[in-house]
ROLONU-789324 format. One record per residue (C-alpha): residue number from 1; x, y, z. Coordinates in Angstrom, 1 decimal. Layout:
% residues N
    k      xx      yy      zz
  NUM       X       Y       Z
...
//
This chain:
% residues 672
    k      xx      yy      zz
    1   -40.4   -42.5     9.5
    2   -38.3   -41.4    12.5
    3   -35.1   -41.6    10.2
    4   -36.3   -39.3     7.6
    5   -37.4   -37.0    10.2
    6   -34.1   -36.8    11.9
    7   -32.2   -36.5     8.9
    8   -34.3   -33.5     7.8
    9   -34.1   -31.6    11.2
   10   -30.2   -32.3    11.1
   11   -30.1   -31.0     7.4
   12   -32.3   -27.9     8.3
   13   -30.1   -27.4    11.3
   14   -27.0   -27.6     9.3
   15   -28.0   -25.5     6.6
   16   -29.1   -22.7     9.1
   17   -26.0   -22.8    11.0
   18   -23.8   -22.2     7.8
   19   -26.1   -19.6     6.6
   20   -25.8   -17.8    10.1
   21   -21.9   -18.0     9.5
   22   -22.1   -15.7     6.6
   23   -24.2   -13.0     7.9
   24   -21.6   -10.4     7.8
   25   -22.5    -6.9     8.3
   26   -19.4    -5.2     7.1
   27   -16.9    -6.8     4.9
   28   -13.5    -4.7     4.5
   29   -11.1    -4.3     2.0
   30    -7.9    -3.7     4.0
   31    -5.1    -5.3     2.0
   32    -3.5    -2.5    -0.3
   33    -3.4     1.5    -0.1
   34    -7.0     2.0    -0.5
   35    -9.1     0.5     2.0
   36   -13.0     0.5     2.1
   37   -16.0    -1.1     3.9
   38   -19.2    -2.8     2.3
   39   -22.1    -3.0     4.3
   40   -24.5    -5.5     3.2
   41   -26.6    -3.2     0.9
   42   -24.5     0.1     0.9
   43   -21.2     1.2     1.0
   44   -19.8     2.0     4.4
   45   -21.9     2.3     7.6
   46   -25.3     4.0     7.7
   47   -25.1     7.6     7.7
   48   -24.9     9.3    11.4
   49   -24.9    12.7    10.8
   50   -21.5    12.4     9.0
   51   -19.3    10.8    11.6
   52   -16.8     8.2    10.3
   53   -18.1     4.7    11.4
   54   -16.1     2.8     9.1
   55   -13.7     2.7     6.5
   56   -14.7     4.9     3.3
   57   -12.3     4.9     0.2
   58    -9.3     5.5     3.0
   59    -5.9     6.5     1.2
   60    -3.4     5.4     2.8
   61    -5.7     3.1     5.0
   62    -4.5     2.2     8.3
   63    -6.2     0.7    11.7
   64    -6.4     3.0    14.5
   65    -5.3     0.4    16.7
   66    -2.2    -0.1    15.2
   67    -1.2     3.5    16.6
   68    -1.2     4.0    20.1
   69    -0.9     7.8    19.8
   70    -4.2     9.8    18.8
   71    -3.6    10.6    15.1
   72    -6.7    12.8    14.8
   73    -8.7    10.9    12.5
   74    -8.7     8.3     9.3
   75    -8.0     9.5     5.7
   76   -11.6     8.5     4.8
   77   -12.9    10.4     1.8
   78   -16.6     9.4     1.9
   79   -18.9     8.6     4.5
   80   -21.6     6.4     3.0
   81   -23.0     5.9    -0.6
   82   -25.3     3.5    -2.5
   83   -28.6     3.9    -4.5
   84   -32.1     4.8    -3.8
   85   -35.0     3.1    -5.9
   86   -38.3     4.0    -6.6
   87   -40.9     2.9    -9.0
   88   -44.8     3.2   -10.0
   89   -47.5     0.5    -9.3
   90   -47.8    -2.2   -12.2
   91   -51.6    -2.3   -11.7
   92   -52.2     1.4   -11.2
   93   -49.5     3.2   -13.3
   94   -50.5     6.8   -11.6
   95   -49.7     5.6    -8.3
   96   -46.1     5.8    -6.6
   97   -45.3     1.9    -5.1
   98   -42.7     2.7    -2.9
   99   -39.3     4.2    -2.2
  100   -36.2     2.2    -0.5
  101   -33.0     3.5     0.8
  102   -29.7     1.4    -0.2
  103   -27.7     4.3     0.1
  104   -27.4     6.0     3.4
  105   -29.5     3.8     5.5
  106   -29.5     0.4     4.4
  107   -30.6    -0.9     7.8
  108   -34.1     0.6     7.4
  109   -35.2    -1.6     4.6
  110   -33.0    -4.9     4.7
  111   -32.4    -7.3     7.4
  112   -30.9   -10.9     7.5
  113   -34.2   -12.1     9.3
  114   -36.8   -12.7     6.9
  115   -40.2   -11.4     8.0
  116   -38.6    -8.1     9.5
  117   -37.7    -5.8     6.6
  118   -39.2    -5.4     3.2
  119   -35.7    -6.8     1.6
  120   -33.8    -9.5     3.3
  121   -30.0   -10.1     2.7
  122   -28.9   -13.6     1.1
  123   -25.0   -13.0     0.7
  124   -22.3   -10.6     1.8
  125   -19.0   -12.3     1.7
  126   -15.4   -12.4    -0.1
  127   -15.3   -15.0    -2.8
  128   -12.1   -15.9    -1.7
  129   -12.2   -15.6     2.3
  130    -8.1   -16.4     2.8
  131    -6.6   -14.6     0.1
  132    -6.4   -17.4    -2.2
  133    -6.4   -15.0    -5.6
  134    -3.5   -12.6    -4.4
  135    -1.6   -11.9    -7.4
  136    -4.4   -13.5    -9.1
  137    -2.7   -16.8    -8.5
  138    -6.3   -18.9    -8.2
  139    -8.2   -17.1   -11.1
  140    -6.0   -15.1   -13.2
  141    -8.7   -13.1   -15.1
  142   -10.6   -11.7   -12.3
  143    -9.9    -9.2    -9.3
  144    -7.6   -10.1    -6.3
  145   -10.4    -9.5    -4.0
  146   -14.0    -9.6    -4.7
  147   -17.1    -9.2    -2.3
  148   -20.2   -10.7    -3.4
  149   -23.4    -9.1    -1.9
  150   -27.0   -10.0    -2.5
  151   -30.6    -9.1    -1.2
  152   -34.1    -9.1    -2.6
  153   -37.7    -8.6    -1.9
  154   -38.7   -10.7     1.4
  155   -42.1   -12.3     0.6
  156   -42.4   -12.8     4.2
  157   -42.5    -9.2     5.2
  158   -46.1    -7.8     5.3
  159   -46.2    -4.3     3.9
  160   -50.2    -4.1     4.1
  161   -50.3    -1.4     6.8
  162   -47.8     0.8     5.2
  163   -48.1     3.2     1.9
  164   -44.5     2.2     1.1
  165   -44.9    -1.0    -0.8
  166   -41.7    -3.4    -1.6
  167   -40.6    -4.3    -5.1
  168   -40.4    -7.4    -7.1
  169   -36.6    -7.0    -7.4
  170   -33.1    -8.8    -6.6
  171   -30.0    -6.8    -6.1
  172   -26.7    -8.7    -6.8
  173   -23.5    -6.4    -6.3
  174   -19.9    -7.4    -7.0
  175   -17.4    -5.2    -5.6
  176   -13.4    -5.7    -7.2
  177   -10.0    -4.7    -6.3
  178    -6.4    -5.4    -7.5
  179    -4.9    -4.1    -4.4
  180    -1.6    -6.2    -4.8
  181    -0.1    -4.2    -7.7
  182     1.0    -0.8    -7.5
  183    -0.6     0.4   -10.9
  184    -4.0    -0.9    -9.8
  185    -4.1    -0.4    -6.0
  186    -6.1     2.9    -5.7
  187    -9.5     2.0    -7.1
  188   -12.6    -0.3    -6.7
  189   -15.0    -1.3    -9.4
  190   -18.5    -2.1    -8.3
  191   -21.0    -3.8   -10.7
  192   -25.0    -3.6   -10.0
  193   -27.1    -6.2   -11.4
  194   -30.8    -5.4   -10.5
  195   -33.4    -7.6   -11.7
  196   -37.0    -8.9   -11.2
  197   -37.3   -12.1    -9.0
  198   -38.1   -15.3   -11.1
  199   -40.6   -16.3    -8.8
  200   -42.8   -13.4    -9.3
  201   -44.8   -12.5   -12.5
  202   -45.2    -8.7   -11.9
  203   -42.5    -6.9   -13.1
  204   -41.6    -3.1   -12.1
  205   -43.0     0.0   -14.0
  206   -41.5     3.3   -14.7
  207   -38.3     2.9   -12.0
  208   -35.6     5.1   -11.2
  209   -32.2     4.5    -9.5
  210   -30.3     7.3    -7.6
  211   -26.8     6.6    -6.6
  212   -25.6     8.9    -4.0
  213   -22.1     9.6    -2.5
  214   -21.4    11.5     0.7
  215   -18.0    13.0     0.1
  216   -15.7    14.2     2.8
  217   -12.2    14.5     2.1
  218   -10.7    13.9     4.8
  219   -12.0    12.9     8.1
  220    -8.7    13.6     9.8
  221    -8.3    17.0     7.6
  222   -11.4    18.1     8.7
  223   -10.8    17.5    12.3
  224    -7.9    19.4    12.6
  225    -8.4    22.4    10.2
  226   -12.0    23.1    11.6
  227   -12.1    21.2    15.4
  228   -15.2    23.3    16.2
  229   -17.1    22.1    13.7
  230   -19.4    19.1    13.5
  231   -18.3    15.8    11.2
  232   -18.4    16.1     7.6
  233   -16.2    18.2     5.7
  234   -18.1    21.6     4.4
  235   -15.0    22.7     2.3
  236   -15.4    19.9    -0.5
  237   -15.3    21.1    -4.1
  238   -16.2    19.1    -6.9
  239   -16.2    18.8   -10.9
  240   -18.6    17.2   -12.9
  241   -17.4    16.1   -16.5
  242   -20.4    15.4   -18.8
  243   -18.1    13.8   -21.5
  244   -16.6    11.2   -19.4
  245   -19.7    11.2   -16.9
  246   -17.1    11.4   -13.9
  247   -16.6    13.4   -11.1
  248   -13.6    14.4    -8.9
  249   -13.7    16.3    -5.4
  250   -11.3    17.2    -3.1
  251   -10.9    19.6     0.1
  252   -11.0    23.2    -0.8
  253   -10.3    26.3     1.3
  254   -13.2    26.9     3.5
  255   -14.7    30.3     3.3
  256   -15.5    30.7     7.2
  257   -11.7    30.4     7.9
  258    -8.9    33.1     7.4
  259    -6.4    29.9     6.6
  260    -5.8    28.5     3.2
  261    -6.5    24.8     4.0
  262    -6.8    23.7     0.7
  263    -6.2    19.8     0.4
  264    -6.2    19.9     4.2
  265    -3.0    22.1     4.8
  266    -2.2    22.4     8.3
  267     0.6    23.9    10.2
  268     1.8    23.4    13.7
  269     4.7    23.6    15.8
  270     7.1    20.5    17.1
  271     9.8    20.2    19.4
  272    13.2    19.2    17.9
  273    15.0    17.0    20.5
  274    18.4    17.6    18.9
  275    18.2    21.1    18.6
  276    16.0    21.9    21.8
  277    13.8    24.3    19.9
  278    10.2    24.3    18.6
  279    10.3    24.1    14.6
  280     7.5    24.7    12.1
  281     5.8    21.8    10.9
  282     3.3    21.2     8.2
  283     1.1    18.7     6.4
  284    -1.3    18.4     3.6
  285    -3.8    15.8     5.4
  286    -6.0    15.6     2.3
  287    -3.4    15.9    -0.3
  288    -5.4    13.6    -3.0
  289    -8.7    13.9    -5.1
  290   -11.6    11.5    -5.2
  291   -12.9    10.4    -8.4
  292   -16.0     8.5    -9.3
  293   -16.6     7.4   -12.9
  294   -20.1     5.6   -14.3
  295   -18.1     2.8   -16.8
  296   -21.7     1.6   -18.1
  297   -25.5     1.2   -17.7
  298   -27.8    -0.4   -19.7
  299   -30.8    -3.1   -19.4
  300   -31.2    -6.5   -20.9
  301   -34.0    -5.5   -23.3
  302   -32.4    -2.0   -23.9
  303   -28.6    -1.7   -24.0
  304   -29.0     2.1   -24.5
  305   -27.8     4.1   -21.3
  306   -30.8     5.5   -19.0
  307   -28.3     7.8   -17.4
  308   -31.1    10.5   -16.4
  309   -28.4    13.4   -15.2
  310   -26.0    14.2   -12.4
  311   -26.5    16.7    -9.6
  312   -24.7    17.9    -6.6
  313   -26.8    18.2    -3.6
  314   -26.1    20.3    -0.1
  315   -26.6    18.3     2.9
  316   -28.1    19.6     6.3
  317   -25.4    21.3     8.4
  318   -26.6    19.1    11.1
  319   -28.5    16.1    12.1
  320   -28.5    14.8     8.7
  321   -29.7    11.3     8.4
  322   -31.7    11.6     5.3
  323   -29.3    13.0     2.8
  324   -30.1    14.5    -0.2
  325   -33.9    13.7     0.7
  326   -34.0    16.0     3.7
  327   -37.0    18.0     3.3
  328   -38.4    15.6     0.4
  329   -41.4    14.0     2.1
  330   -43.9    11.8     0.7
  331   -43.8     8.9    -2.1
  332   -44.8    11.1    -4.9
  333   -42.2    14.1    -4.0
  334   -39.3    11.3    -3.6
  335   -40.5    10.0    -7.0
  336   -40.4    13.1    -8.9
  337   -36.8    13.9    -7.5
  338   -35.6    10.6    -8.3
  339   -36.8    11.4   -11.9
  340   -35.8    15.2   -12.0
  341   -33.0    15.0    -9.3
  342   -32.8    19.1    -9.2
  343   -35.6    18.6    -6.8
  344   -33.5    16.8    -4.2
  345   -32.5    19.0    -0.9
  346   -30.2    22.1    -1.9
  347   -29.4    20.6    -5.3
  348   -27.4    22.3    -8.2
  349   -25.2    22.1   -11.0
  350   -23.2    24.7   -11.3
  351   -19.7    24.3    -9.9
  352   -19.6    28.1    -9.2
  353   -22.8    27.9    -7.0
  354   -22.0    29.8    -3.6
  355   -23.0    26.3    -2.1
  356   -19.9    24.7    -3.6
  357   -17.3    24.3    -0.8
  358   -19.5    25.9     1.8
  359   -21.4    22.7     3.1
  360   -21.7    19.0     3.0
  361   -21.6    17.7    -0.4
  362   -23.5    14.7    -2.4
  363   -22.7    13.5    -5.6
  364   -26.0    12.1    -7.3
  365   -26.4     9.9   -10.6
  366   -30.0     9.4   -11.6
  367   -31.0     6.4   -13.8
  368   -34.1     5.9   -15.5
  369   -37.1     5.1   -16.2
  370   -36.9     1.3   -16.5
  371   -39.9    -1.1   -16.9
  372   -38.8    -4.2   -16.2
  373   -40.3    -7.7   -17.3
  374   -41.0   -10.1   -14.3
  375   -39.8   -13.8   -13.8
  376   -36.5   -12.7   -13.8
  377   -36.3   -12.0   -17.4
  378   -35.2    -8.6   -17.2
  379   -32.6    -6.6   -15.4
  380   -30.4    -3.4   -15.0
  381   -26.6    -3.3   -15.1
  382   -25.0    -0.2   -13.7
  383   -21.2     0.0   -13.3
  384   -18.9     2.5   -11.2
  385   -15.5     3.0   -10.4
  386   -14.1     4.7    -7.4
  387   -10.6     6.0    -7.2
  388    -8.4     8.3    -4.9
  389    -4.9     9.5    -6.1
  390    -2.4    12.5    -5.2
  391     0.6    13.2    -3.5
  392     1.8    10.3    -1.3
  393     2.1    10.3     2.4
  394     5.8    11.5     2.3
  395     5.3    14.2     0.0
  396     2.3    15.7     1.8
  397     4.5    16.1     4.6
  398     7.3    17.9     3.0
  399     5.7    20.7     0.5
  400     4.6    23.7     1.8
  401     1.7    26.2     1.4
  402     3.7    28.2    -1.3
  403     4.1    24.7    -3.0
  404     0.3    23.8    -3.3
  405     0.7    23.8    -7.3
  406     2.8    20.8    -6.8
  407    -0.1    19.1    -4.7
  408    -2.4    20.1    -7.3
  409    -0.3    18.7   -10.1
  410     0.0    15.3    -8.3
  411    -3.7    15.1    -7.6
  412    -4.7    15.9   -11.2
  413    -2.0    13.6   -12.7
  414    -3.4    10.8   -10.4
  415    -7.1    11.5   -11.6
  416    -6.0    11.5   -15.1
  417    -4.0     8.2   -14.8
  418    -6.7     6.6   -12.6
  419    -9.5     7.6   -14.8
  420    -7.7     5.7   -17.6
  421    -6.8     2.8   -16.0
  422   -10.4     2.0   -14.6
  423   -11.6     2.5   -18.4
  424    -8.8     0.2   -19.5
  425    -9.8    -2.7   -17.1
  426   -13.4    -2.2   -18.0
  427   -12.7    -2.5   -21.8
  428   -10.7    -5.9   -21.0
  429   -13.8    -7.4   -18.9
  430   -12.2    -6.6   -15.4
  431    -8.8    -7.8   -16.2
  432    -5.0    -6.3   -15.8
  433    -1.7    -7.5   -16.0
  434    -0.4    -8.4   -12.7
  435     3.1    -8.0   -11.2
  436     4.9   -10.7    -9.5
  437     4.0   -11.9    -6.1
  438     5.9   -10.6    -3.4
  439     7.8   -12.5    -0.9
  440     7.0   -13.1     3.4
  441     9.7   -11.4     5.1
  442    11.2   -11.3     8.7
  443    12.9    -8.6    10.7
  444    15.7    -9.4    13.2
  445    18.3    -7.8    15.0
  446    21.7    -7.9    13.2
  447    24.1   -10.4    15.2
  448    27.4    -8.5    14.7
  449    29.6    -7.2    17.6
  450    30.0    -3.4    17.4
  451    27.0    -2.9    15.0
  452    23.4    -1.9    15.4
  453    21.2    -2.8    12.8
  454    17.9    -4.5    11.7
  455    18.0    -7.3     9.0
  456    15.3    -8.0     6.5
  457    15.2   -11.6     5.3
  458    13.4   -13.7     2.8
  459    13.5   -16.5     0.5
  460    13.6   -17.2    -3.2
  461    10.3   -19.0    -2.9
  462     8.2   -16.8    -5.2
  463    10.8   -17.0    -7.8
  464     9.3   -20.3    -8.9
  465     5.8   -18.7    -9.3
  466     4.6   -18.1   -13.0
  467     3.1   -15.3   -14.3
  468    -0.8   -16.4   -14.2
  469    -1.5   -14.9   -17.1
  470     1.6   -15.4   -19.3
  471     2.6   -19.0   -18.0
  472     6.1   -17.9   -17.6
  473     8.4   -16.9   -14.6
  474     9.0   -13.2   -15.1
  475    10.1   -12.0   -11.9
  476    13.1    -9.7   -12.5
  477    13.9    -8.2    -8.8
  478    13.1    -7.0    -5.6
  479    12.6    -3.4    -3.4
  480    12.8    -3.0    -0.1
  481    10.9    -0.1     2.0
  482    11.4     1.3     5.6
  483     9.2     3.8     7.4
  484    10.4     5.1    10.6
  485     7.1     6.9    11.8
  486     3.9     4.9    10.5
  487     2.6     1.8     9.1
  488     1.6     4.0     6.2
  489     4.5     5.9     5.7
  490     6.2     8.1     4.8
  491     8.2     5.4     3.1
  492    11.8     5.2     1.7
  493    13.5     2.7    -0.6
  494    16.6     1.2     1.1
  495    17.3    -1.5    -1.6
  496    16.4    -2.2    -5.3
  497    18.2    -5.3    -6.7
  498    17.8    -8.2    -9.4
  499    17.3   -12.0    -8.3
  500    20.3   -13.7    -7.0
  501    22.0   -10.6    -6.5
  502    25.5   -11.6    -4.7
  503    25.2    -8.5    -2.7
  504    22.1    -9.6    -1.2
  505    21.8   -13.5    -1.9
  506    23.3   -15.5     1.1
  507    24.0   -19.1    -0.6
  508    24.6   -20.8     2.7
  509    21.4   -19.7     4.2
  510    19.6   -19.6     0.8
  511    17.9   -16.1     1.6
  512    18.2   -12.9     0.6
  513    19.2   -10.5     3.6
  514    19.3    -6.8     3.7
  515    21.2    -4.9     6.4
  516    19.7    -1.6     7.4
  517    22.3     0.1     9.5
  518    20.7     3.4     9.2
  519    18.7     3.1    12.2
  520    19.0     4.2    15.8
  521    18.9     2.2    19.2
  522    15.4     1.8    20.5
  523    13.3     3.6    17.4
  524    10.5     1.4    16.2
  525    10.6     0.9    12.1
  526     8.1    -0.6     9.4
  527     9.3    -2.4     6.4
  528     7.9    -3.5     3.2
  529     9.2    -5.7     0.2
  530     8.2    -5.8    -3.1
  531     8.6    -7.8    -6.6
  532     8.9    -6.4    -9.7
  533     9.0    -7.8   -13.7
  534    10.8    -6.5   -16.4
  535     7.6    -5.8   -18.5
  536     6.7    -7.3   -21.8
  537     6.3    -6.1   -25.2
  538     2.7    -7.5   -25.6
  539     0.1    -8.9   -23.3
  540    -1.5   -12.3   -23.8
  541    -4.8   -11.0   -23.1
  542    -4.4    -8.4   -25.6
  543    -1.4    -8.5   -27.9
  544    -1.7    -4.8   -29.2
  545    -0.8    -3.9   -25.4
  546     2.7    -3.1   -24.5
  547     2.9    -3.8   -20.7
  548     5.7    -1.8   -18.5
  549     7.5    -3.2   -15.6
  550     4.8    -3.8   -12.9
  551     5.7    -3.8    -9.3
  552     3.7    -5.2    -6.4
  553     2.0    -3.0    -3.9
  554     4.4    -2.1    -0.8
  555     1.0    -1.7     1.3
  556    -0.2    -5.3     0.5
  557     3.1    -6.8     2.0
  558     4.1    -4.5     4.8
  559     4.9    -5.0     8.5
  560     1.9    -4.1    10.4
  561     3.8    -3.6    13.8
  562     7.2    -1.6    14.1
  563    10.3    -3.5    14.6
  564    12.4    -2.1    17.6
  565    16.0    -1.9    16.6
  566    17.9    -3.5    19.3
  567    20.9    -5.5    20.1
  568    21.3    -9.4    20.6
  569    21.8   -10.5    24.1
  570    24.7   -10.2    25.7
  571    26.9   -13.4    25.6
  572    27.9   -15.6    28.8
  573    31.4   -13.9    28.8
  574    30.0   -10.4    28.6
  575    27.7   -11.2    31.7
  576    26.2    -7.7    32.8
  577    29.6    -5.8    32.0
  578    28.3    -3.8    29.3
  579    24.9    -2.8    30.7
  580    23.7     0.8    30.2
  581    20.7     3.0    29.9
  582    19.8     5.3    26.8
  583    19.8     7.9    26.6
  584    21.0     9.0    30.0
  585    20.0    11.5    31.1
  586    16.5    10.9    29.5
  587    14.6    14.1    28.7
  588    10.9    13.5    28.7
  589    10.4    16.1    26.0
  590    13.1    14.7    23.6
  591    13.4    11.1    24.3
  592    13.4     8.2    21.9
  593    10.4     8.9    19.6
  594     9.0     5.4    18.7
  595     7.0     4.9    15.6
  596     3.3     5.3    16.5
  597     4.6     4.9    20.6
  598     5.3     7.0    23.3
  599     8.9     7.9    24.3
  600    10.7     5.2    26.4
  601    14.1     4.4    28.3
  602    16.0     1.7    26.9
  603    18.1    -0.8    29.1
  604    20.8    -2.2    26.4
  605    23.4    -5.0    26.6
  606    21.2    -7.2    28.5
  607    21.5   -11.1    28.9
  608    18.6   -13.0    27.5
  609    16.8   -13.3    30.8
  610    17.2   -10.9    33.9
  611    15.2    -8.8    36.4
  612    15.5    -5.1    36.4
  613    14.6    -3.0    39.5
  614    14.3     0.6    39.5
  615    14.4     2.8    42.6
  616    14.2     6.4    43.7
  617    17.1     8.1    45.1
  618    15.3     7.4    48.7
  619    15.3     3.5    48.0
  620    11.6     3.3    47.2
  621    11.0     0.7    44.6
  622     9.4     2.2    41.5
  623     9.5    -0.6    38.8
  624    10.1    -4.1    38.3
  625    10.8    -5.2    34.7
  626    11.4    -9.0    33.8
  627    13.4    -9.6    30.6
  628    13.0   -13.0    29.1
  629    13.9   -12.4    25.0
  630    16.4   -14.8    23.2
  631    16.3   -12.4    20.4
  632    16.9    -9.1    22.1
  633    19.4    -7.5    24.4
  634    17.2    -4.3    25.2
  635    14.3    -3.9    27.5
  636    12.4    -0.7    27.4
  637    10.6     1.5    30.1
  638     7.8     4.0    29.5
  639     8.3     5.6    32.9
  640     5.3     4.5    34.2
  641     5.4     3.0    37.8
  642     4.1    -0.2    39.5
  643     1.2     1.9    40.5
  644     0.4     3.2    36.9
  645     1.8     6.4    37.5
  646     4.1     8.6    35.5
  647     7.3     9.2    37.6
  648     8.9    12.7    38.1
  649    12.3    14.0    37.0
  650    15.2    13.1    39.5
  651    17.8    10.9    39.6
  652    17.1     7.0    40.0
  653    19.1     3.7    40.6
  654    18.8     0.4    38.9
  655    19.7    -3.2    40.2
  656    19.9    -5.7    37.5
  657    20.2    -9.4    38.6
  658    20.4   -12.4    36.5
  659    19.0   -15.9    37.6
  660    22.4   -17.4    38.2
  661    23.3   -14.7    40.8
  662    25.0   -12.3    38.5
  663    24.5    -8.6    39.5
  664    24.9    -4.9    38.4
  665    23.8    -1.4    39.7
  666    23.9     2.4    38.1
  667    22.0     5.1    37.7
  668    20.2     7.3    35.4
  669    18.6    10.6    35.3
  670    15.2    11.9    34.1
  671    14.6    15.7    33.2
  672    11.1    17.3    32.5
//
């Protein structure tokens, strides 16, 4: 008997422990160009007066921690999203049973802890936790990344003392992304299956679902163009297409400002260190459009659509925590607003309405009514696609306000392509052709006397990987890209070659080597390597489809930290004879511009190990730098002293010493 009790206790403990490990609050998609975060019941974090709290269709996505400078915000395009649900009581058809928010305030209704909220979270995790299906290598006919979430009515929660009653519902959400493919990296598809619980007899009567999206393109653009306004873009413009049941939205020209800030256009002055002059710079900080498309909706017993209409709604200008239900109080009024979305707060359908582009904007899709049988024998399926596309990071920083038509053209072209692409994906049961897998790569300093450069190297390991759908090896070549600014670009292609090209293949080392000499000493660079195929006259999944050449996503295979161009350590024969300081003199406002870093002074032609001491002209010790690097003959200094203070302009001396007693001295100037 004791043995049985011990086994039960241990099994229960292990079960609870395993369950606790999967209780994620947010699960993120951060591999390709489009980044997104999923809360366990909604998209993004719960709304907090439109402050950006997580990734929300960030295009291009990047981690703020990867940049040591204030970039002014992210390229997020939505703040929160999800759905509301309401229904009538099965035993009292004229009485509203309840209203739940899984759109903007998921924490109010759902918890991982049983007995605490009307709904309990059961699952929220990636199907493949370690990228096992990148390039569809594990499951060829599924998305590369899938996030599975599930929440349902909590039988342990007691709602006897509240008018708002829980529903006999189970929700399964499947979020899919093909982020390793250039052709499919800019969208996600979300499938909701909402069913009654198998354990309960009662169903759900006259239920409505309202899917809501808080649109704000983009957080960075709004921060720069309207710094005196609270978070949440008020210049969002949108268009609804009834025939395709899709919307597009973008940053328009805010009526309260004199400047044209369409697509986040922002101009500023920047100091050019080479000409010693300030130059006019400009950038479209919201160069893309957002698209949301309803792909399908049906129920198990009624396959016809129950789409009930679309409306825009303007959110409160401040303290917005209720979304389109601000001012809509009471269960009856909320039910009526779900059934007739024109009753939502500041709702409108006319795109020429004065509220369009003049306030925080919600997009709202209504569905219902549904009568769902109990015992889990009935369900509702609703499928949405969300996508972002337009001018890339490089183009957005090159075009002026006079070239706004080009920005519009690129955004419209992207919307047309992506809308067709998600429809193609949906019609082929969430399957698309896949590109070849991209190789892992390294970046090192070129070991060549008298030359400064970076070497990108990788093996031919991916050339033995078959196309998972076609069953043949179809890789045709590689492309290499470089960014001298940020991890999200602007990108420039520096090499494009077929497999085993003798110009790049080193047969002795058995690796490809791309030497990049168009770099400067001490500057930081990001690199990306992609693979591409030659296309196919037919696709095995649908032989009538001609497959063009497909390339992997450079964003899915890029360096996350900059590689600073440097020199190999000085040889023993050279010792310290070639040590130099660059630039000298060093101008505080025109020094080397590191990618996402501060300007620094470089000590070059150093041996593998040495100690650098920097002194003022009076002989006061300012800084000690210990250089120990087998790969680099350069050390940098950010002009910060041993006491954490920025040093003044003036003349400085340095003393360098190696462990074996070699010494050298020199001087350099810092000019403010």
